[in-house]
C-alpha positions in Angstrom: -42.7 21.7 -20.5 -38.9 22.0 -20.0 -36.6 23.5 -22.5 -33.5 21.8 -23.8 -30.8 21.2 -21.2 -32.8 22.7 -18.3 -32.3 21.3 -14.8 -35.0 19.8 -12.6 -35.1 21.0 -9.0 -37.2 20.4 -5.9 -39.1 23.6 -5.0 -41.4 22.4 -2.3 -41.8 19.5 0.1 -44.9 18.9 2.2 -46.0 15.9 4.3 -47.3 13.9 1.4 -46.0 15.6 -1.8 -43.0 17.0 -3.5 -43.0 19.9 -6.0 -40.6 19.6 -8.9 -39.8 22.6 -11.2 -37.7 23.1 -14.2 -35.1 25.9 -13.6 -34.5 28.2 -16.6 -31.3 29.7 -15.2 -29.8 26.3 -14.3 -28.4 24.4 -17.2 -26.8 21.1 -17.9 -23.8 21.4 -20.2 -23.6 19.5 -23.5 -22.3 16.0 -23.1 -24.3 15.2 -19.9 -27.1 13.5 -21.8 -28.2 10.3 -20.0 -26.5 11.3 -16.7 -28.0 11.8 -13.3 -26.5 15.1 -12.3 -26.6 17.1 -9.0 -26.1 20.8 -8.3 -26.2 22.6 -5.0 -28.6 25.5 -5.8 -30.5 27.5 -8.3 -28.4 29.0 -11.0 -25.5 26.5 -10.6 -24.3 25.1 -13.9 -24.0 21.3 -13.9 -21.2 20.4 -16.2 -19.9 17.0 -17.4 -17.7 16.7 -14.4 -20.6 16.3 -11.9 -22.8 13.3 -12.5 -23.6 9.7 -12.6 -23.7 8.1 -16.0 -23.2 4.9 -17.9 -20.0 4.7 -20.0 -20.7 4.8 -23.8 -19.6 1.2 -24.0 -22.3 0.3 -21.6 -19.9 -1.8 -19.5 -19.5 0.3 -16.4 -20.9 3.2 -14.3 -19.0 6.5 -14.1 -19.1 8.8 -11.1 -17.4 12.2 -11.6 -16.9 15.3 -9.5 -17.6 18.9 -10.4 -14.3 19.8 -8.8 -12.3 17.2 -10.6 -11.5 15.4 -7.4 -12.4 12.0 -6.0 -16.1 11.5 -5.1 -16.8 10.0 -1.7 -19.5 7.3 -2.2 -21.3 6.4 1.0 -23.9 3.8 1.7 -26.4 4.2 4.5 -25.8 7.9 5.1 -22.3 7.8 6.5 -21.1 11.3 7.5 -17.4 10.9 8.2 -14.6 12.6 6.4 -14.4 12.3 2.7 -10.9 10.8 2.9 -12.8 7.5 2.7 -13.9 7.2 -0.9 -16.3 4.2 -0.5 -18.0 3.1 2.6 -20.6 0.4 3.3 -22.3 0.3 6.6 -24.3 -2.1 8.7 -26.2 -0.3 11.4 -23.9 2.5 12.7 -20.5 0.9 11.9 -18.5 0.8 8.7 -18.1 -2.7 7.3 -16.1 -1.9 4.2 -13.9 1.1 3.5 -11.8 2.0 0.4 -9.8 5.1 1.4 -8.0 7.7 -0.7 -4.8 5.7 -0.8 -6.5 2.7 -2.3 -6.4 0.6 0.8 -9.3 -1.7 1.5 -10.4 -2.2 5.1 -13.0 -4.9 6.0 -14.1 -3.9 9.5 -16.5 -6.7 10.2 -15.4 -8.6 13.3 -17.0 -12.0 12.4 -14.6 -14.8 13.2 -13.7 -17.6 10.8 -14.1 -21.2 11.7 -13.7 -22.6 8.2 -13.3 -21.7 4.5 -16.9 -20.5 4.2 -17.1 -18.2 7.3 -15.5 -14.9 8.4 -15.4 -11.3 7.5 -14.0 -12.1 4.0 -14.9 -15.2 2.0 -13.3 -15.9 -1.3 -14.7 -18.8 -3.3 -11.8 -19.2 -5.7 -8.0 -18.8 -5.4 -6.2 -15.8 -4.0 -3.0 -14.4 -5.4 -0.9 -12.2 -3.2 2.1 -10.4 -4.8 3.6 -9.1 -1.6 4.0 -9.9 2.0 1.1 -11.6 3.9 0.9 -10.8 7.6 -1.5 -12.8 9.7 -2.2 -11.4 13.2 -3.8 -14.5 14.7 -4.1 -18.2 14.0 -3.7 -19.6 10.4 -5.7 -22.8 9.5 -5.0 -24.6 6.3 -7.2 -27.5 5.3 -5.3 -28.7 2.2 -1.7 -29.3 1.0 0.8 -26.6 1.9 3.7 -26.1 -0.5 6.5 -23.7 0.6 9.6 -22.7 -1.3 11.4 -22.1 2.0 10.6 -21.2 5.6 12.1 -18.9 8.2 11.2 -19.2 11.9 11.7 -16.5 14.5 14.4 -17.1 17.1 13.8 -16.0 20.7 17.0 -15.3 22.6 17.3 -15.8 26.4 20.4 -15.4 28.6 21.4 -16.6 32.1 18.6 -19.1 32.5 18.0 -20.3 36.1 15.0 -21.2 38.1 11.7 -21.1 36.2 12.1 -19.5 32.7 9.0 -18.4 30.8 8.9 -19.3 27.1 6.0 -17.5 25.5 4.8 -19.4 22.4 2.9 -16.4 21.1 6.4 -15.0 20.2 7.6 -18.2 18.5 8.6 -21.8 19.3 12.4 -21.8 19.0 14.4 -20.4 21.9 18.2 -19.8 22.0 19.8 -19.9 25.4 23.3 -18.6 26.1 25.2 -18.0 29.4 23.0 -20.6 31.2 23.4 -20.2 34.9 21.9 -23.5 36.2 19.5 -26.2 35.5 16.1 -24.6 34.9 12.3 -25.3 34.5 10.9 -24.3 31.1 7.5 -22.8 31.5 5.7 -22.7 28.1 2.9 -20.1 28.1 0.1 -19.2 25.7 -0.1 -22.8 24.6 -3.2 -23.6 22.6 -5.4 -26.1 24.4 -7.3 -27.5 21.4 -7.7 -31.3 21.8 -6.0 -33.7 19.3 -3.1 -31.4 18.5 0.7 -31.7 18.7 2.9 -28.7 19.2 6.7 -28.7 18.8 9.0 -26.5 20.8 12.8 -26.3 20.4 15.4 -25.2 22.9 18.9 -24.4 21.6 21.4 -24.5 24.5 24.8 -23.0 24.0 26.7 -24.8 26.8 29.7 -23.4 28.7 32.3 -25.4 30.6 29.6 -26.6 33.0 26.6 -27.9 31.0 23.0 -27.3 32.2 19.7 -28.7 31.1 16.0 -28.0 31.1 15.2 -30.6 33.8 11.6 -29.8 34.3 8.7 -28.5 32.3 5.5 -26.5 32.8 2.6 -25.6 30.5 1.1 -22.3 31.6 2.5 -22.9 35.1 1.2 -26.4 35.5 4.0 -29.1 36.0 4.2 -31.8 33.4 6.1 -35.1 33.3 8.7 -35.3 30.5 8.9 -38.7 28.7 12.5 -38.6 27.4 13.5 -40.6 24.4 15.1 -44.0 25.4 13.8 -43.2 28.9 17.1 -41.4 29.5 17.2 -37.9 31.1 20.0 -35.8 29.4 22.5 -33.7 31.4 24.0 -31.7 28.6 27.5 -31.6 27.0 30.2 -29.1 28.1 31.2 -26.4 25.5 28.8 -27.8 22.9 25.5 -26.8 21.4 22.6 -29.0 22.7 19.2 -29.2 21.0 16.3 -30.1 23.2 13.0 -30.8 21.4 9.6 -31.1 23.2 6.4 -32.4 21.6 3.4 -31.1 23.5 0.5 -33.5 22.7 -3.0 -32.5 23.7 -5.6 -35.3 23.9 -8.6 -35.7 26.2 -8.0 -32.3 27.7 -4.7 -33.5 29.1 -1.0 -33.2 28.1 1.6 -35.7 27.1 5.1 -34.3 26.8 7.8 -36.1 24.8 11.4 -35.0 25.1 14.4 -35.6 22.8 18.0 -34.5 23.0 21.0 -34.2 20.6 24.3 -32.5 20.8 26.4 -30.7 18.1 30.0 -29.5 17.9 
């Protein structure tokens, strides 16, 4: 029979059995009652700062460290650096990591095709107090309410010939010092059917005006259907705005063009 506050240790392991012994020179300090405590060898005192216990309120679980430092909690035997405080694994790869700075990383690569799929699924609302950065597409099924918006402006100079406009960098392009009429080649354009994509060209005209007289989508020539069936030529020393609607239906494109001048 053990004495008060003695520690239980494994003294022998065979193929089918384990021998447990009470260690007389290993003690559990007062206050650790009800805790599951660990110590590294015979004679090591297990104090209140090393253990797993329920809070006295019964509302939560407490994990504490003998060295009064953060305790790495690993699931499925992860052996990486203890800078990661909590890790959950699936197979050999981390799926969830909470590191020492408090950052949460969800490392699952499962794609999302709706509100109930993906690496992170939240059934209720989500509040974000700071900046939200999305590295890929953002799909919103319901009403979108915005206080104000800001759109990235891509700057291009001396346009002539075929000019690439990469939609992965934005959809508003400011042209200055235009050298000649040019072909606007829009690249990285999504090809999902039944979608309409808007692109805007801001043309700062000089004494001789120039225009985007032809259009390509990913290098493939498209016909521009201009508003009022009238192809614009630009206005000298003014700012022209050319808007294109790229409409994708039936795996084919329809391009609508409109023109206005300012100044």
